[in-house]
N, C-alpha and C positions, 0 to 999 in steps of 0.2 A: 379383574376388578375395575381397572381403568376403562375397559370396553363397556362396562355396565354403567359406572358413575360418570365417566367423562371428566372434564375439567371444570373449574369454577367454584368448587366447594372449599371451605376452610380446611386446614390441615386436620383438625379434629375429626371430621367425617371420614377422611382416608385412614386415620389412625384406628378409628373404631372398626372400620371395614377390614383392615389388616388384622386386627386382633381377632375378629371372627374367623378369618381365613386361617390364622395360626392355630386357633382352637380346633377348628374342623380338621386340620391336618395332624392334630395330635402333638403339636410342638409345645415345648415348655418355654414360657416367656414371661418377662416382667414388663408391664406397661408403665411408662413414666418412671423408669428405673433411676434411683438416686445415684449421682456421680459426685463423689466428694474429692475436692482438690486440696492437696497438702503442699506445704512449703516448710522445710526445716522441721518436719514432724508436727506441724501445727495446721489445723484446718483453716484454709483460706476461704472456703465457700462451697456451696452445693449447687449442682446443676441437675437437670433431669434429661436423660436420654429417652427418646420416644419408646424404644424397645431394646431389651437385651434378650436375645433368643438362644436358648439352650446354654446360656452362660458363655457362649463362644462368639457371638456376632452382635454388634450394635447396629440397629436400624434407625435411621433418622428419616422422617417423613417431611417433605416440603410440598408446597403448592405454588410454585413460582413460574413466571414466564421464562426466566433464564437464571442460571447461577451467576453469582458475582464473585465467588471465591470464599466468602466468609462462611458459607455452609460447609465447605470442605475443611476449613480450618477448625470449625466447631467439632466436626466428627473426629478429626485427628486428635484434638485435645481430649475428647472423651476416651479415645483409644489409649492415649498416654496415661490418663488419670486412672483407668480401670485395669490396665495391663492386658486388655483384650486386643488381639492382633488384627481382626477383620471387621470392617464396617461397610454398611451399604447405605447409600444416600439415594432415596427414592423420591422422584419428583412427579407429582400429579398435576403439573401445570398444563399450559396450552399444549405442550408436547411432552408426553411421558418420557421419563428417563431414569436410568439406573447407573450409579457410579460405585464401583467396588474400590475400597481403599484398604491398604494393608500397612500396619505400623508395627515395627518390631525389629 
């Protein structure tokens, strides 16, 4: 996908292309999956993960020149809030990159 699109697009373009790839691969996924955060059994807020794939992996899409650390923290928080153990951080910036994160 990165070889075809290259860098320079907004994240939404890469998300849409990734959704097409997931569909063509026959994967079950939720795009812009709601992630609800609780504290003392009360809802503190809602976030949206770019994808939850097969109910087992959270995929966050970025289009950055380099990571600053907040992207990883965001993904770890999504993993904590959902109870999902594995996350992928995909970067479609100047240099493509993948970070696999595990929480559990």
